[in-house]
PyMOL commands that place a pseudoatom at each C-alpha (Angstrom):
pseudoatom trace, name=CA, resn=MET, resi=1, chain=A, elem=C, hetatm=0, pos=[85.665, 60.074, 153.988]
pseudoatom trace, name=CA, resn=ILE, resi=2, chain=A, elem=C, hetatm=0, pos=[83.190, 60.919, 151.265]
pseudoatom trace, name=CA, resn=CYS, resi=3, chain=A, elem=C, hetatm=0, pos=[82.438, 59.333, 147.943]
pseudoatom trace, name=CA, resn=GLU, resi=4, chain=A, elem=C, hetatm=0, pos=[84.093, 60.606, 144.762]
pseudoatom trace, name=CA, resn=ALA, resi=5, chain=A, elem=C, hetatm=0, pos=[80.871, 62.096, 143.379]
pseudoatom trace, name=CA, resn=CYS, resi=6, chain=A, elem=C, hetatm=0, pos=[80.290, 64.019, 146.612]
pseudoatom trace, name=CA, resn=ALA, resi=7, chain=A, elem=C, hetatm=0, pos=[83.904, 65.226, 146.626]
pseudoatom trace, name=CA, resn=ILE, resi=8, chain=A, elem=C, hetatm=0, pos=[83.541, 66.534, 143.066]
pseudoatom trace, name=CA, resn=ASN, resi=9, chain=A, elem=C, hetatm=0, pos=[80.190, 68.116, 143.852]
pseudoatom trace, name=CA, resn=ASN, resi=10, chain=A, elem=C, hetatm=0, pos=[81.658, 69.851, 146.900]
pseudoatom trace, name=CA, resn=TYR, resi=11, chain=A, elem=C, hetatm=0, pos=[84.755, 70.939, 144.946]
pseudoatom trace, name=CA, resn=GLY, resi=12, chain=A, elem=C, hetatm=0, pos=[82.523, 72.470, 142.293]
pseudoatom trace, name=CA, resn=TYR, resi=13, chain=A, elem=C, hetatm=0, pos=[80.417, 74.271, 144.867]
pseudoatom trace, name=CA, resn=VAL, resi=14, chain=A, elem=C, hetatm=0, pos=[83.385, 75.614, 146.861]
pseudoatom trace, name=CA, resn=ASN, resi=15, chain=A, elem=C, hetatm=0, pos=[85.257, 76.751, 143.741]
pseudoatom trace, name=CA, resn=GLY, resi=16, chain=A, elem=C, hetatm=0, pos=[82.266, 78.189, 141.909]
pseudoatom trace, name=CA, resn=PHE, resi=17, chain=A, elem=C, hetatm=0, pos=[82.062, 75.852, 138.911]
pseudoatom trace, name=CA, resn=SER, resi=18, chain=A, elem=C, hetatm=0, pos=[78.763, 76.081, 137.081]
pseudoatom trace, name=CA, resn=THR, resi=19, chain=A, elem=C, hetatm=0, pos=[78.671, 72.440, 135.998]
pseudoatom trace, name=CA, resn=LEU, resi=20, chain=A, elem=C, hetatm=0, pos=[79.655, 69.159, 137.538]
pseudoatom trace, name=CA, resn=LYS, resi=21, chain=A, elem=C, hetatm=0, pos=[81.615, 68.267, 134.389]
pseudoatom trace, name=CA, resn=ALA, resi=22, chain=A, elem=C, hetatm=0, pos=[83.762, 71.416, 134.675]
pseudoatom trace, name=CA, resn=ALA, resi=23, chain=A, elem=C, hetatm=0, pos=[84.421, 70.771, 138.365]
pseudoatom trace, name=CA, resn=GLU, resi=24, chain=A, elem=C, hetatm=0, pos=[85.353, 67.167, 137.631]
pseudoatom trace, name=CA, resn=ALA, resi=25, chain=A, elem=C, hetatm=0, pos=[87.796, 68.140, 134.854]
pseudoatom trace, name=CA, resn=HIS, resi=26, chain=A, elem=C, hetatm=0, pos=[89.467, 70.811, 136.975]
pseudoatom trace, name=CA, resn=ARG, resi=27, chain=A, elem=C, hetatm=0, pos=[89.702, 68.558, 140.019]
pseudoatom trace, name=CA, resn=ARG, resi=28, chain=A, elem=C, hetatm=0, pos=[91.200, 65.796, 137.890]
pseudoatom trace, name=CA, resn=ARG, resi=29, chain=A, elem=C, hetatm=0, pos=[93.851, 68.255, 136.710]
pseudoatom trace, name=CA, resn=LEU, resi=30, chain=A, elem=C, hetatm=0, pos=[94.983, 68.697, 140.326]
pseudoatom trace, name=CA, resn=PHE, resi=31, chain=A, elem=C, hetatm=0, pos=[95.828, 65.021, 140.545]
pseudoatom trace, name=CA, resn=ASP, resi=32, chain=A, elem=C, hetatm=0, pos=[97.393, 64.839, 137.065]
pseudoatom trace, name=CA, resn=ILE, resi=33, chain=A, elem=C, hetatm=0, pos=[100.013, 67.436, 137.989]
pseudoatom trace, name=CA, resn=GLN, resi=34, chain=A, elem=C, hetatm=0, pos=[100.950, 65.661, 141.208]
pseudoatom trace, name=CA, resn=TYR, resi=35, chain=A, elem=C, hetatm=0, pos=[101.094, 62.292, 139.425]
pseudoatom trace, name=CA, resn=LEU, resi=36, chain=A, elem=C, hetatm=0, pos=[103.394, 63.776, 136.786]
pseudoatom trace, name=CA, resn=PHE, resi=37, chain=A, elem=C, hetatm=0, pos=[105.743, 65.117, 139.460]
pseudoatom trace, name=CA, resn=CYS, resi=38, chain=A, elem=C, hetatm=0, pos=[105.820, 61.744, 141.213]
pseudoatom trace, name=CA, resn=GLU, resi=39, chain=A, elem=C, hetatm=0, pos=[106.469, 59.960, 137.928]
pseudoatom trace, name=CA, resn=MET, resi=40, chain=A, elem=C, hetatm=0, pos=[109.305, 62.330, 137.028]
pseudoatom trace, name=CA, resn=LEU, resi=41, chain=A, elem=C, hetatm=0, pos=[110.888, 61.923, 140.453]
pseudoatom trace, name=CA, resn=THR, resi=42, chain=A, elem=C, hetatm=0, pos=[110.566, 58.152, 140.222]
pseudoatom trace, name=CA, resn=ASP, resi=43, chain=A, elem=C, hetatm=0, pos=[112.272, 58.233, 136.822]
pseudoatom trace, name=CA, resn=ALA, resi=44, chain=A, elem=C, hetatm=0, pos=[115.088, 60.325, 138.322]
pseudoatom trace, name=CA, resn=PHE, resi=45, chain=A, elem=C, hetatm=0, pos=[115.517, 57.830, 141.160]
pseudoatom trace, name=CA, resn=MET, resi=46, chain=A, elem=C, hetatm=0, pos=[115.614, 54.914, 138.758]
pseudoatom trace, name=CA, resn=ALA, resi=47, chain=A, elem=C, hetatm=0, pos=[118.181, 56.681, 136.571]
pseudoatom trace, name=CA, resn=GLN, resi=48, chain=A, elem=C, hetatm=0, pos=[120.369, 57.370, 139.625]
pseudoatom trace, name=CA, resn=ARG, resi=49, chain=A, elem=C, hetatm=0, pos=[120.256, 53.681, 140.560]
pseudoatom trace, name=CA, resn=GLY, resi=50, chain=A, elem=C, hetatm=0, pos=[120.603, 52.354, 137.014]
pseudoatom trace, name=CA, resn=LEU, resi=51, chain=A, elem=C, hetatm=0, pos=[117.210, 50.656, 137.160]
pseudoatom trace, name=CA, resn=LYS, resi=52, chain=A, elem=C, hetatm=0, pos=[115.421, 49.998, 133.881]
pseudoatom trace, name=CA, resn=ASP, resi=53, chain=A, elem=C, hetatm=0, pos=[111.917, 49.023, 134.971]
pseudoatom trace, name=CA, resn=ILE, resi=54, chain=A, elem=C, hetatm=0, pos=[109.607, 49.986, 137.820]
pseudoatom trace, name=CA, resn=ASN, resi=55, chain=A, elem=C, hetatm=0, pos=[109.491, 46.305, 138.740]
pseudoatom trace, name=CA, resn=ASP, resi=56, chain=A, elem=C, hetatm=0, pos=[113.216, 46.526, 139.592]
pseudoatom trace, name=CA, resn=LEU, resi=57, chain=A, elem=C, hetatm=0, pos=[112.337, 48.536, 142.710]
pseudoatom trace, name=CA, resn=THR, resi=58, chain=A, elem=C, hetatm=0, pos=[112.208, 46.641, 145.976]
pseudoatom trace, name=CA, resn=GLY, resi=59, chain=A, elem=C, hetatm=0, pos=[109.023, 46.934, 148.013]
pseudoatom trace, name=CA, resn=GLU, resi=60, chain=A, elem=C, hetatm=0, pos=[110.907, 49.054, 150.537]
pseudoatom trace, name=CA, resn=GLN, resi=61, chain=A, elem=C, hetatm=0, pos=[112.163, 51.396, 147.808]
pseudoatom trace, name=CA, resn=ALA, resi=62, chain=A, elem=C, hetatm=0, pos=[108.724, 51.710, 146.234]
pseudoatom trace, name=CA, resn=ASP, resi=63, chain=A, elem=C, hetatm=0, pos=[107.104, 52.558, 149.571]
pseudoatom trace, name=CA, resn=ALA, resi=64, chain=A, elem=C, hetatm=0, pos=[109.816, 55.065, 150.508]
pseudoatom trace, name=CA, resn=LEU, resi=65, chain=A, elem=C, hetatm=0, pos=[109.705, 56.649, 147.058]
pseudoatom trace, name=CA, resn=LEU, resi=66, chain=A, elem=C, hetatm=0, pos=[105.933, 57.036, 147.173]
pseudoatom trace, name=CA, resn=LEU, resi=67, chain=A, elem=C, hetatm=0, pos=[106.059, 58.797, 150.535]
pseudoatom trace, name=CA, resn=LEU, resi=68, chain=A, elem=C, hetatm=0, pos=[109.011, 60.975, 149.556]
pseudoatom trace, name=CA, resn=THR, resi=69, chain=A, elem=C, hetatm=0, pos=[107.482, 62.100, 146.270]
pseudoatom trace, name=CA, resn=GLN, resi=70, chain=A, elem=C, hetatm=0, pos=[104.284, 63.148, 148.028]
pseudoatom trace, name=CA, resn=GLU, resi=71, chain=A, elem=C, hetatm=0, pos=[106.196, 65.047, 150.712]
pseudoatom trace, name=CA, resn=LEU, resi=72, chain=A, elem=C, hetatm=0, pos=[108.443, 66.781, 148.196]
pseudoatom trace, name=CA, resn=TYR, resi=73, chain=A, elem=C, hetatm=0, pos=[105.490, 67.766, 146.029]
pseudoatom trace, name=CA, resn=ASN, resi=74, chain=A, elem=C, hetatm=0, pos=[103.946, 69.514, 149.012]
pseudoatom trace, name=CA, resn=ASP, resi=75, chain=A, elem=C, hetatm=0, pos=[107.228, 70.974, 150.293]
pseudoatom trace, name=CA, resn=LEU, resi=76, chain=A, elem=C, hetatm=0, pos=[108.779, 72.188, 147.025]
pseudoatom trace, name=CA, resn=ILE, resi=77, chain=A, elem=C, hetatm=0, pos=[105.759, 73.508, 145.183]
pseudoatom trace, name=CA, resn=PRO, resi=78, chain=A, elem=C, hetatm=0, pos=[103.902, 76.330, 146.911]
pseudoatom trace, name=CA, resn=LYS, resi=79, chain=A, elem=C, hetatm=0, pos=[100.128, 76.443, 146.817]
pseudoatom trace, name=CA, resn=SER, resi=80, chain=A, elem=C, hetatm=0, pos=[100.172, 79.526, 144.588]
pseudoatom trace, name=CA, resn=ALA, resi=81, chain=A, elem=C, hetatm=0, pos=[102.247, 77.649, 141.993]
pseudoatom trace, name=CA, resn=LYS, resi=82, chain=A, elem=C, hetatm=0, pos=[99.923, 74.648, 142.159]
pseudoatom trace, name=CA, resn=ILE, resi=83, chain=A, elem=C, hetatm=0, pos=[96.987, 76.949, 141.431]
pseudoatom trace, name=CA, resn=ARG, resi=84, chain=A, elem=C, hetatm=0, pos=[98.798, 78.506, 138.468]
pseudoatom trace, name=CA, resn=LEU, resi=85, chain=A, elem=C, hetatm=0, pos=[99.771, 75.078, 137.114]
pseudoatom trace, name=CA, resn=GLU, resi=86, chain=A, elem=C, hetatm=0, pos=[96.127, 73.979, 137.145]
pseudoatom trace, name=CA, resn=ASP, resi=87, chain=A, elem=C, hetatm=0, pos=[95.285, 76.656, 134.606]
pseudoatom trace, name=CA, resn=ILE, resi=88, chain=A, elem=C, hetatm=0, pos=[98.121, 75.912, 132.185]
pseudoatom trace, name=CA, resn=ALA, resi=89, chain=A, elem=C, hetatm=0, pos=[96.910, 73.938, 129.182]
pseudoatom trace, name=CA, resn=GLU, resi=90, chain=A, elem=C, hetatm=0, pos=[100.341, 73.151, 127.690]
pseudoatom trace, name=CA, resn=GLN, resi=91, chain=A, elem=C, hetatm=0, pos=[101.725, 69.960, 129.240]
pseudoatom trace, name=CA, resn=ASP, resi=92, chain=A, elem=C, hetatm=0, pos=[105.297, 70.810, 128.217]
pseudoatom trace, name=CA, resn=VAL, resi=93, chain=A, elem=C, hetatm=0, pos=[105.181, 74.053, 130.222]
pseudoatom trace, name=CA, resn=ILE, resi=94, chain=A, elem=C, hetatm=0, pos=[104.081, 72.131, 133.287]
pseudoatom trace, name=CA, resn=ALA, resi=95, chain=A, elem=C, hetatm=0, pos=[106.733, 69.464, 132.703]
pseudoatom trace, name=CA, resn=ARG, resi=96, chain=A, elem=C, hetatm=0, pos=[109.508, 72.076, 132.435]
pseudoatom trace, name=CA, resn=TYR, resi=97, chain=A, elem=C, hetatm=0, pos=[108.436, 73.688, 135.715]
pseudoatom trace, name=CA, resn=LEU, resi=98, chain=A, elem=C, hetatm=0, pos=[108.274, 70.318, 137.449]
pseudoatom trace, name=CA, resn=ALA, resi=99, chain=A, elem=C, hetatm=0, pos=[111.651, 69.274, 135.997]
pseudoatom trace, name=CA, resn=LYS, resi=100, chain=A, elem=C, hetatm=0, pos=[113.267, 72.188, 137.835]
pseudoatom trace, name=CA, resn=LYS, resi=101, chain=A, elem=C, hetatm=0, pos=[111.693, 70.989, 141.075]
pseudoatom trace, name=CA, resn=VAL, resi=102, chain=A, elem=C, hetatm=0, pos=[112.745, 67.401, 140.408]
pseudoatom trace, name=CA, resn=LYS, resi=103, chain=A, elem=C, hetatm=0, pos=[116.325, 68.567, 139.918]
pseudoatom trace, name=CA, resn=LYS, resi=104, chain=A, elem=C, hetatm=0, pos=[116.236, 70.288, 143.321]
pseudoatom trace, name=CA, resn=ALA, resi=105, chain=A, elem=C, hetatm=0, pos=[114.660, 67.203, 144.876]
pseudoatom trace, name=CA, resn=GLY, resi=106, chain=A, elem=C, hetatm=0, pos=[117.313, 64.850, 143.483]
pseudoatom trace, name=CA, resn=VAL, resi=107, chain=A, elem=C, hetatm=0, pos=[119.477, 65.203, 146.574]
pseudoatom trace, name=CA, resn=PHE, resi=108, chain=A, elem=C, hetatm=0, pos=[116.708, 63.682, 148.698]
pseudoatom trace, name=CA, resn=LEU, resi=109, chain=A, elem=C, hetatm=0, pos=[116.565, 60.546, 146.548]
pseudoatom trace, name=CA, resn=GLY, resi=110, chain=A, elem=C, hetatm=0, pos=[119.767, 59.374, 148.213]
pseudoatom trace, name=CA, resn=MET, resi=111, chain=A, elem=C, hetatm=0, pos=[117.779, 58.890, 151.420]
pseudoatom trace, name=CA, resn=ILE, resi=112, chain=A, elem=C, hetatm=0, pos=[115.993, 55.923, 149.900]
pseudoatom trace, name=CA, resn=PRO, resi=113, chain=A, elem=C, hetatm=0, pos=[117.649, 52.546, 150.609]
for i in range(1, 113): cmd.bond("trace and resi %d" % i, "trace and resi %d" % (i + 1))
show_as sticks, trace
zoom trace
């Protein structure tokens, strides 16, 4: 494990960013896209179950959902698409792409107790 500053510094070096600020912004974007996917999938799960609030999830459901969303993000979205998404400035374009993946992933939500 390395500290956040070192991770950003290394990310900038490996990916050829000229400033630490640029590397930090781009690296943050990586996480924002994954978080959005997980949030959209969580919303889909809650809609399927008729849940109104995140606090309505049981601990078991929350844990299973967290693991499943991470696995599906990695399984359904190829690395090349993740790279392209990082460079898209329009959030609605990203959301539309992810919505298609969430729709495909909906069948897996039934695996959660």
